[in-house]
C-alpha positions in Angstrom: 0.0 0.0 0.0 1.4 3.4 -1.0 -0.2 5.4 1.9 -0.1 3.5 5.2 -2.0 6.3 6.9 -5.2 5.5 5.1 -5.1 1.7 5.8 -8.3 0.4 7.2 -6.7 -2.9 8.3 -7.9 -3.6 11.8 -5.4 -4.1 14.6 -5.8 -7.1 16.9 -7.0 -4.8 19.7 -8.3 -1.4 20.3 -6.0 1.0 22.1 -7.6 3.7 24.2 -5.2 6.4 25.1 -5.8 9.5 27.2 -4.3 12.5 25.4 -4.8 16.1 26.6 -7.8 15.0 28.8 -9.5 13.2 25.9 -9.7 9.5 25.1 -8.4 8.6 21.7 -9.2 5.2 20.3 -6.8 3.5 17.8 -8.4 0.7 15.9 -6.7 0.5 12.5 -3.2 0.3 11.1 -3.8 3.7 9.5 -4.9 5.3 12.8 -1.8 3.9 14.7 0.5 5.0 11.9 -0.9 8.5 11.9 -0.7 8.7 15.7 3.0 7.6 15.7 4.0 9.8 12.8 2.1 12.9 13.7 4.0 13.6 16.9 7.4 15.0 16.6 10.3 12.6 16.5 11.6 14.4 19.6 8.6 13.1 21.4 9.6 9.5 20.7 13.4 10.0 21.1 13.5 8.0 24.4 11.7 5.1 22.7 13.4 5.4 19.3 14.0 1.7 18.7 10.5 0.7 19.7 9.1 3.6 17.6 11.1 2.5 14.5 10.0 -1.1 15.0 6.3 -0.2 15.3 6.4 2.1 12.2 8.1 -0.6 10.2 5.6 -3.3 11.2 2.6 -1.1 10.6 3.9 -0.4 7.1 4.1 -4.2 6.5 0.6 -4.8 8.0 -0.9 -2.2 5.7 0.3 -4.4 2.8 -0.3 -7.8 4.4 -3.0 -8.3 7.1 -1.2 -11.4 8.4 1.3 -9.0 9.9 -1.3 -7.2 12.2 -0.4 -9.4 15.2 3.3 -8.4 15.3 2.4 -4.8 14.4 -0.2 -4.7 17.3 2.4 -6.2 19.7 5.0 -3.6 18.6 2.5 -0.7 19.1 1.5 -2.1 22.5 5.2 -2.4 23.6 5.8 1.2 22.6 2.7 2.5 24.3 3.4 0.6 27.5 7.0 1.8 27.7 5.9 5.3 27.0 3.3 4.9 29.8 0.4 5.7 27.5 -1.5 2.5 28.4 
């Protein structure tokens, strides 16, 4: 897929994150990709390795739905380490 951010491929779970007092739900590969790429790279600097892995796996999952499990796990690991979950 050329544009990962529009992918409607569902993740294996729904992530609910509190951001600026509002709950944001992340359900699809595209939503997760947009969330991870919209924030500045400075925001993810502490978790750079996990961030790079999650982005890479989301790009793969946009092309191949079989990769949603590892992509979901990578996003979960990033969110847990960043204390977003």
